[in-house]
C-alpha positions as CSV (number, residue, x, y, z in Angstrom):
1,X,18.6,1.1,18.0
2,X,16.3,2.9,15.5
3,X,18.9,2.1,12.7
4,X,18.9,-1.5,13.7
5,X,15.1,-1.7,13.7
6,X,15.0,0.0,10.3
7,X,17.4,-2.7,8.9
8,X,15.2,-5.4,10.5
9,X,12.1,-4.0,8.7
10,X,13.8,-3.7,5.4
11,X,16.0,-6.8,5.2
12,X,14.4,-9.3,7.5
13,X,10.7,-8.5,7.1
14,X,10.9,-7.1,3.5
15,X,8.7,-4.1,4.3
16,X,8.3,-1.4,1.6
17,X,10.2,1.9,1.9
18,X,6.8,3.6,2.5
19,X,6.0,1.2,5.4
20,X,9.4,1.6,6.9
21,X,9.2,5.4,6.8
22,X,5.7,5.3,8.5
23,X,6.9,2.9,11.3
24,X,9.9,5.1,12.1
25,X,7.8,8.3,12.1
26,X,5.4,6.6,14.5
27,X,8.2,5.6,16.8
28,X,9.7,9.1,16.8
29,X,6.3,10.5,17.7
30,X,5.9,8.0,20.5
31,X,9.3,8.8,21.9
32,X,8.5,12.5,21.8
33,X,5.4,11.7,23.8
34,X,7.5,9.8,26.3
35,X,9.7,12.8,26.6
36,X,6.8,14.8,28.0
37,X,5.0,12.1,30.0
38,X,7.5,9.6,31.2
39,X,10.5,11.9,31.0
40,X,9.3,14.0,33.9
41,X,8.9,11.1,36.3
42,X,12.0,11.1,38.5
43,X,14.1,13.0,36.0
44,X,15.1,16.6,36.3
45,X,18.1,16.3,34.0
46,X,17.2,17.5,30.5
47,X,19.7,15.2,28.9
48,X,18.0,12.3,30.5
49,X,14.7,13.3,29.0
50,X,16.2,13.8,25.6
51,X,17.7,10.3,25.8
52,X,14.4,8.9,26.7
53,X,12.8,10.6,23.8
54,X,15.3,9.2,21.3
55,X,15.7,5.8,22.7
56,X,19.3,6.6,23.5
57,X,21.3,8.7,25.9
58,X,23.9,8.8,28.7
59,X,23.7,9.2,32.4
60,X,25.7,11.8,34.3
61,X,28.7,9.4,34.4
62,X,28.6,9.0,30.6
63,X,27.4,5.4,30.7
64,X,25.0,4.5,27.9
65,X,21.5,3.8,29.2
66,X,19.3,3.2,26.1
67,X,18.1,-0.2,27.3
68,X,17.4,1.0,30.8
69,X,15.3,3.9,29.5
70,X,13.4,1.6,27.1
71,X,12.8,-0.9,29.8
72,X,10.8,1.7,31.8
73,X,8.1,1.8,29.2
74,X,4.9,0.1,30.4
75,X,1.6,-0.9,28.8
76,X,0.0,2.2,30.4
77,X,2.4,4.4,28.5
78,X,1.5,2.8,25.2
79,X,-2.2,3.2,25.9
80,X,-1.7,6.8,27.0
81,X,-0.1,7.7,23.7
82,X,-2.9,6.1,21.7
83,X,-5.4,7.9,23.9
84,X,-3.8,11.2,23.1
85,X,-4.1,10.4,19.4
86,X,-7.7,9.4,19.7
87,X,-8.5,12.6,21.7
88,X,-6.9,14.6,18.9
89,X,-9.2,13.1,16.3
90,X,-7.0,10.5,14.8
91,X,-8.9,7.9,12.6
92,X,-9.3,4.4,13.9
93,X,-7.1,3.2,11.0
94,X,-4.3,5.5,12.1
95,X,-4.5,4.3,15.7
96,X,-4.6,0.7,14.5
97,X,-1.5,1.2,12.4
98,X,0.4,2.9,15.2
99,X,-0.6,0.1,17.6
100,X,1.0,-2.3,15.0
101,X,4.1,-0.2,15.0
102,X,4.4,-0.5,18.8
103,X,3.8,-4.2,18.8
104,X,6.3,-4.8,16.0
105,X,9.0,-2.6,17.6
106,X,8.7,-4.0,21.2
107,X,8.5,-7.6,20.0
108,X,11.8,-7.0,18.1
109,X,13.3,-5.1,21.1
110,X,12.4,-8.0,23.3
111,X,14.0,-10.6,21.0
112,X,17.1,-8.4,20.8
113,X,17.4,-8.2,24.6
114,X,16.7,-4.5,24.8
115,X,13.7,-5.1,27.1
116,X,13.0,-8.0,29.3
117,X,9.2,-8.0,29.1
118,X,7.3,-6.9,26.1
119,X,4.9,-4.1,27.2
120,X,2.9,-4.3,24.0
121,X,1.9,-7.9,24.3
122,X,-1.6,-7.0,25.7
123,X,-2.0,-3.9,23.6
124,X,-5.3,-4.1,21.7
125,X,-5.9,-2.0,18.6
126,X,-9.3,-0.6,17.8
127,X,-11.2,-2.4,15.1
128,X,-11.0,-0.6,11.8
129,X,-14.2,0.6,10.1
130,X,-14.6,-1.6,7.1
131,X,-15.3,1.1,4.6
132,X,-16.4,0.1,1.2
133,X,-13.8,1.2,-1.4
134,X,-15.2,3.3,-4.3
135,X,-15.2,1.4,-7.6
136,X,-16.1,2.0,-11.2
137,X,-19.2,0.6,-12.7
138,X,-18.6,-1.8,-15.6
139,X,-19.7,0.7,-18.2
140,X,-17.4,3.3,-16.6
141,X,-14.5,1.0,-16.8
142,X,-15.3,0.1,-20.4
143,X,-15.6,3.8,-21.3
144,X,-12.2,4.6,-19.6
145,X,-10.4,2.0,-21.7
146,X,-12.2,3.2,-24.8
147,X,-11.0,6.8,-24.1
148,X,-7.4,5.4,-23.8
149,X,-7.7,3.5,-27.0
150,X,-8.9,6.5,-29.0
151,X,-6.1,8.6,-27.6
152,X,-3.6,5.9,-28.6
153,X,-4.8,6.1,-32.2
154,X,-2.6,9.2,-32.8
155,X,0.5,6.9,-32.4
156,X,2.1,9.1,-29.8
157,X,4.2,6.6,-27.8
158,X,3.1,8.1,-24.5
159,X,-0.6,7.6,-25.4
160,X,0.1,4.0,-26.5
161,X,1.9,3.5,-23.2
162,X,-1.0,5.0,-21.3
163,X,-3.5,2.6,-22.9
164,X,-1.3,-0.4,-22.1
165,X,-1.0,0.8,-18.4
166,X,-4.7,1.2,-18.0
167,X,-5.6,-2.1,-19.7
168,X,-3.0,-3.9,-17.5
169,X,-4.1,-2.3,-14.2
170,X,-7.8,-3.2,-14.8
171,X,-7.0,-6.6,-16.3
172,X,-4.8,-7.8,-13.4
173,X,-5.7,-5.7,-10.4
174,X,-2.0,-5.2,-9.5
175,X,-0.9,-2.4,-7.3
176,X,0.6,0.7,-8.8
177,X,4.0,0.0,-7.2
178,X,3.9,-3.5,-8.7
179,X,3.1,-2.1,-12.1
180,X,5.9,0.4,-12.1
181,X,8.4,-2.3,-11.0
182,X,7.6,-4.5,-14.0
183,X,10.4,-5.3,-16.4
184,X,10.0,-6.4,-20.1
185,X,11.0,-9.9,-19.2
186,X,8.2,-10.1,-16.6
187,X,5.6,-10.4,-19.5
188,X,5.0,-13.9,-20.7
189,X,3.2,-13.3,-24.0
190,X,2.6,-16.9,-24.8
191,X,0.8,-17.7,-21.6
192,X,-0.6,-14.1,-21.2
193,X,0.6,-13.7,-17.6
194,X,2.9,-11.3,-15.8
195,X,5.4,-12.0,-13.1
196,X,4.7,-9.6,-10.2
197,X,6.9,-8.9,-7.1
198,X,4.4,-7.9,-4.4
199,X,4.6,-7.0,-0.7
200,X,7.3,-8.7,1.2
201,X,9.1,-9.5,-2.1
202,X,6.6,-12.3,-2.7
203,X,6.3,-13.4,-6.3
204,X,3.1,-14.3,-8.1
205,X,1.9,-14.8,-11.6
206,X,-1.2,-12.9,-12.8
207,X,-3.0,-13.6,-16.1
208,X,-4.4,-10.9,-18.4
209,X,-6.9,-11.0,-21.2
210,X,-6.8,-10.2,-24.9
211,X,-7.4,-6.4,-24.8
212,X,-4.5,-6.0,-22.4
213,X,-2.3,-8.3,-24.5
214,X,-3.1,-6.3,-27.7
215,X,-2.3,-3.0,-25.8
216,X,1.0,-4.4,-24.5
217,X,2.0,-5.7,-28.0
218,X,1.3,-2.3,-29.5
219,X,3.5,-0.7,-26.8
220,X,6.3,-3.1,-27.0
221,X,6.4,-3.7,-30.8
222,X,7.1,-0.1,-31.7
223,X,6.3,2.6,-29.2
224,X,8.6,1.7,-26.3
225,X,11.7,1.8,-28.5
226,X,10.9,5.5,-29.3
227,X,11.2,6.5,-25.7
228,X,14.2,4.2,-24.8
229,X,17.4,5.9,-23.6
230,X,20.6,4.5,-21.9
231,X,18.8,5.0,-18.6
232,X,15.8,2.9,-19.5
233,X,17.2,-0.4,-18.5
234,X,14.7,-3.3,-18.5
235,X,11.7,-1.3,-17.3
236,X,8.5,-2.2,-19.0
237,X,6.9,1.2,-18.8
238,X,8.9,4.4,-19.5
239,X,8.3,8.1,-19.0
240,X,8.7,10.6,-21.8
241,X,12.4,11.1,-20.8
242,X,13.1,7.4,-21.0
243,X,13.3,6.5,-17.4
244,X,11.2,4.0,-15.5
245,X,7.8,5.5,-14.9
246,X,7.0,6.3,-11.3
247,X,3.7,5.8,-9.3
248,X,3.0,9.5,-9.2
249,X,2.8,9.6,-13.0
250,X,0.5,6.6,-13.1
251,X,-1.8,8.2,-10.5
252,X,-2.0,11.4,-12.6
253,X,-2.7,9.4,-15.7
254,X,-5.7,7.6,-14.1
255,X,-7.2,10.7,-12.6
256,X,-6.8,12.6,-15.9
257,X,-8.3,9.9,-18.0
258,X,-11.3,9.5,-15.7
259,X,-12.2,13.2,-16.2
260,X,-13.3,12.2,-19.8
261,X,-15.7,9.6,-18.5
262,X,-19.1,11.1,-17.7
263,X,-20.3,10.6,-14.1
264,X,-17.4,8.3,-13.2
265,X,-15.9,8.8,-9.7
266,X,-12.5,10.3,-9.4
267,X,-10.3,7.3,-8.6
268,X,-6.6,6.5,-8.7
269,X,-4.8,3.2,-9.7
270,X,-6.0,1.6,-6.5
271,X,-9.5,2.3,-7.5
272,X,-8.9,0.2,-10.7
273,X,-7.6,-2.6,-8.4
274,X,-10.8,-2.4,-6.3
275,X,-12.9,-2.3,-9.5
276,X,-11.2,-5.4,-11.0
277,X,-11.7,-7.4,-7.8
278,X,-15.3,-6.4,-7.6
279,X,-16.1,-7.2,-11.2
280,X,-14.4,-10.5,-10.9
281,X,-16.5,-11.5,-7.9
282,X,-19.7,-10.2,-9.6
283,X,-18.8,-12.4,-12.6
284,X,-18.7,-15.5,-10.4
285,X,-15.0,-15.8,-9.6
286,X,-14.0,-17.7,-6.5
287,X,-12.9,-15.6,-3.6
288,X,-9.7,-17.5,-3.1
289,X,-8.8,-17.1,-6.7
290,X,-9.2,-13.3,-6.4
291,X,-7.1,-13.4,-3.2
292,X,-4.3,-15.1,-5.2
293,X,-4.6,-12.6,-8.1
294,X,-4.4,-9.6,-5.8
295,X,-1.6,-11.0,-3.7
296,X,-3.5,-10.7,-0.3
297,X,-1.8,-12.6,2.5
298,X,-5.1,-13.0,4.3
299,X,-8.5,-14.0,2.8
300,X,-10.1,-11.5,5.3
301,X,-8.5,-8.6,3.2
302,X,-10.2,-9.9,0.1
303,X,-13.6,-10.4,1.7
304,X,-14.2,-6.6,1.7
305,X,-15.0,-6.9,-2.0
306,X,-17.8,-9.3,-1.3
307,X,-19.4,-6.5,0.7
308,X,-19.2,-4.3,-2.4
309,X,-20.8,-6.9,-4.5
310,X,-23.6,-7.6,-1.9
311,X,-24.2,-3.8,-1.7
312,X,-24.7,-3.6,-5.4
313,X,-26.9,-6.8,-5.3
314,X,-29.1,-5.2,-2.6
315,X,-29.4,-2.0,-4.6
316,X,-30.4,-3.9,-7.7
317,X,-32.9,-5.9,-5.7
318,X,-34.4,-2.7,-4.2
319,X,-34.8,-1.2,-7.6
320,X,-36.2,-4.2,-9.4
321,X,-38.2,-6.3,-7.0
322,X,-41.9,-5.3,-6.7
323,X,-42.0,-6.0,-3.0
324,X,-38.6,-4.6,-2.1
């Protein structure tokens, strides 16, 4: 059943490998919880408890009973597991995600006929704290890109690549996974846009400005070919060994570059995404346009950046207004 659910997440819902891994880990933890709580109710057979914990098993006569065991799960069992997590100090965001795992799994199990009634229908997740993401000030973002440009002057292909990566991340606000998945043909130089495959394999086109265009041209015109190997394929950005760059390398790059910017917060690539969105809104961009650029399925996700902008507006008001 777990294998079938994994295929459902990957193939039918288009979830990322990271999301699939997290959902399956949540379910294993939940089934382990059932092994201790539900498993002891009316069961003295250890094999029965193990079957309940894994979602599969056999009774004494050897008859499979995965569906019977799963059908015993009630709403109270789901709430009890989340209560244990909360008592253990789990963050609201963690509990909310695990609630989503349970709702997704039991909705699927109900459609597949593994359970008759979905016990997670009335499961309510705690509201997440809408924490404001840290962002770069505009002068910090400018200084970061200046550092990258100076480093690229030595004509080292990796330094030229690094500049192009940072310019593109800040110019477009794309996710690090979207950046590392780009191919050379995804760049439309004439229109100054890139084709991005986002969450759920949804495609969108994102524009970029002249500084990013110049950095990309420098990278593609001479530097990329100096790193190319038979394993490079169509990847836009390559590591020093010629393979497609991975998200870990990009995170290290952003962290390292920011150490050269005085007083700048220590952010990763997602911090550049937050910064791009915030600076767009501060510059007067429409919220729905920013939603489209970032690839958010819901406008509510994008609205957190308005809070960042309002916070900065309030801070400026408090500093400048004589009666603030």
